[in-house]
C-alpha positions in Angstrom: 16.9 2.7 -18.1 15.8 5.2 -15.7 15.4 4.2 -12.1 11.5 2.8 -11.8 10.2 4.0 -8.3 6.5 3.1 -7.4 4.3 5.0 -5.4 1.6 2.3 -3.9 -1.1 4.4 -2.1 -4.5 5.8 -1.6 -6.1 9.3 -2.0 -3.3 10.8 -0.7 -0.9 9.4 -3.5 -3.7 10.0 -6.3 -3.9 13.6 -4.8 -7.5 13.9 -3.7 -8.0 17.6 -3.0 -10.9 18.5 -0.1 -10.6 22.1 -0.7 -10.9 23.4 -4.1 -9.6 26.9 -2.9 -6.5 24.9 -1.9 -5.6 23.5 -5.6 -4.5 25.8 -8.8 -7.1 24.1 -10.9 -9.9 24.3 -8.4 -11.1 20.9 -8.8 -10.8 17.7 -6.4 -7.5 16.2 -7.7 -4.0 18.4 -7.2 -2.2 18.6 -10.5 0.8 17.9 -11.9 2.7 20.8 -10.4 1.3 20.0 -7.0 1.0 16.6 -6.2 4.1 15.0 -4.2 4.6 12.2 -6.6 5.1 14.7 -9.4 7.0 17.1 -7.5 9.3 14.2 -6.3 9.6 13.7 -10.1 10.9 17.3 -10.3 13.2 17.2 -7.6 14.8 13.9 -8.5 15.2 14.9 -12.4 15.2 12.5 -15.5 17.4 9.6 -14.4 14.3 8.5 -12.2 10.7 7.8 -13.2 8.2 8.4 -10.6 5.0 5.9 -11.1 2.0 7.1 -9.7 -0.3 4.0 -8.1 -2.9 5.6 -6.0 -6.3 4.7 -5.4 -8.7 6.6 -3.5 -10.1 3.8 -0.4 -7.3 1.8 -0.8 -6.4 -0.7 1.9 -3.4 -2.6 2.8 -5.0 -6.0 2.6 -8.7 -5.7 3.8 -11.6 -6.4 1.5 -14.0 -3.2 1.0 -17.7 -4.4 1.2 -18.8 -1.2 -0.3 -16.2 -0.9 -3.1 -14.1 -3.5 -5.7 -10.2 -3.9 -5.7 -9.7 -1.8 -2.6 -7.0 -4.1 -0.8 -3.6 -3.6 -2.3 -2.4 -7.1 -1.6 -4.7 -8.4 -4.4 -3.3 -6.1 -7.4 0.3 -5.8 -6.0 1.4 -8.4 -8.4 0.1 -6.7 -11.8 1.0 -3.3 -10.5 4.7 -4.4 -9.7 4.9 -6.4 -12.6 3.6 -3.8 -15.3 6.6 -1.3 -14.2 9.4 -3.8 -14.0 12.1 -3.2 -13.5 11.1 -1.8 -9.6 14.4 -0.1 -8.1 12.0 1.1 -5.2 8.5 0.9 -3.9 7.1 3.4 -1.7 4.2 2.1 0.1 2.0 4.7 2.1 -0.9 2.8 3.2 -3.1 2.9 6.4 -5.5 5.5 6.5 -8.4 3.6 5.0 -7.5 0.8 7.5 -8.8 2.5 10.4 -12.4 2.5 9.1 -14.7 1.0 11.6 -16.0 -1.6 9.1 -12.9 -3.4 8.9 -12.7 -3.8 12.9 -9.1 -3.6 12.7 -6.9 -1.9 15.6 -3.5 -0.5 15.0 -1.5 -3.7 15.7 -3.5 -5.4 13.1 -3.5 -3.1 10.5 0.5 -2.9 11.0 0.4 -7.0 10.5 -1.7 -6.1 7.0 1.2 -4.0 6.1 3.4 -6.8 7.2 1.5 -9.2 5.0 1.7 -6.3 1.9 5.6 -6.2 2.4 6.3 -9.9 2.3 3.5 -10.1 -0.8 5.8 -7.2 -2.5 8.9 -8.9 -1.9 8.0 -12.3 -3.6 7.3 -10.5 -6.8 9.7 -11.1 -9.1 10.1 -7.4 -10.2 13.3 -6.4 -8.9 16.0 -7.3 -11.4 18.9 -8.3 -10.3 18.9 -6.3 -6.8 17.2 -7.4 -3.8 13.7 -6.1 -3.1 13.9 -2.4 -2.2 10.8 -0.7 -0.1 10.0 2.0 2.0 7.2 2.2 4.2 5.5 5.6 4.5 3.2 5.9 7.4 0.9 8.2 6.7 0.0 11.5 8.8 -2.3 11.0 11.4 -6.6 11.8 11.0 -6.9 15.5 12.8 -8.9 15.9 15.8 -11.3 17.6 14.1 -12.1 14.3 11.8 -15.6 13.4 11.4 -16.8 11.0 8.8 -20.2 8.7 9.0 -18.7 6.6 6.4 -15.9 5.9 7.4 -17.3 5.6 11.2 -15.7 5.9 15.0 -12.4 5.3 16.2 -10.3 6.1 12.8 -8.5 9.0 14.6 -7.2 7.0 17.9 -6.1 4.3 15.3 -4.2 6.3 13.2 -2.5 7.9 16.2 -1.3 4.9 17.3 -0.2 3.4 14.0 3.3 4.9 13.5 5.0 2.9 16.4 3.6 -0.5 14.8 4.8 0.5 11.5 8.1 1.3 12.5 8.2 -1.9 14.5 7.2 -3.9 11.4 9.2 -1.8 9.0 12.5 -3.3 11.1 11.3 -6.6 11.4 10.9 -6.8 7.4 14.1 -5.0 6.9 12.6 -2.3 4.9 13.1 1.5 5.3 10.3 3.7 6.9 9.4 7.6 7.1 6.9 8.8 9.6 5.0 11.8 7.4 3.2 12.9 10.7 4.6 16.3 10.1 3.0 16.8 6.7 0.5 19.1 6.6 -3.4 17.9 6.5 -6.5 20.3 5.8 -9.1 21.3 8.0 -11.8 20.3 5.7 -12.2 16.6 6.3 -8.9 16.3 8.4 -8.1 13.2 6.5 -6.0 14.6 3.0 -2.7 16.6 2.5 -2.6 20.1 1.7 -0.7 21.4 -1.2 1.6 22.8 1.1 1.7 19.0 2.9 2.6 17.5 -0.7 5.2 19.8 -1.2 6.5 18.5 2.5 6.6 14.9 1.7 8.0 15.4 -1.6 10.8 17.5 0.0 11.4 14.5 2.7 11.3 11.9 0.0 13.8 13.7 -2.0 16.5 13.5 0.4 15.7 10.6 1.3 15.2 8.5 -2.0 18.7 8.9 -3.5 20.2 7.3 -0.7 17.6 4.0 -0.8 18.4 3.7 -4.3 22.4 4.0 -3.9 22.4 1.1 -0.9 20.2 -0.9 -3.1 22.9 -0.9 -5.8 
């Protein structure tokens, strides 16, 4: 069986494109030649299966009053069990947790990630090996960010998040990657560009094989 790598994330895992001129198809989603998940699949080859679980607006644990089923913790069991056996879970969440309506600062968002990590570890989807999780802290929102729906304070919280996310990863004995250098667009300052997707895929392609080897 191929190595199953589940990518649990938000719109940057789904591949939302805020700038149609940046996508080959001119739509609002990067295609299979552009998304980081698909580029990672291409880089790793046929012995691996990248499983996309990206939902725009997804949070770690916060229930959204405007949209249903946005909190990853409530869907972690069916998502992971549907892809059993999971060899590696990549979680890239936190951007949506900065929304003003959740009233959560960076330390609280990191605690949400910790709850999600513990939940995912508890799911019996890991086959014969121990849970194997990589937390990717998303790039911080750009200084030009402004979104009336997301609200105020998002930029500041996203900038503070990496230090807390790294601490949580260490405390829970999971892997960690800071995606701060992956390029965001200058349209909404929230979503990866095509170049940013390629940058993230390249970093993961270098990292993932070693994480799988460590897990046995």
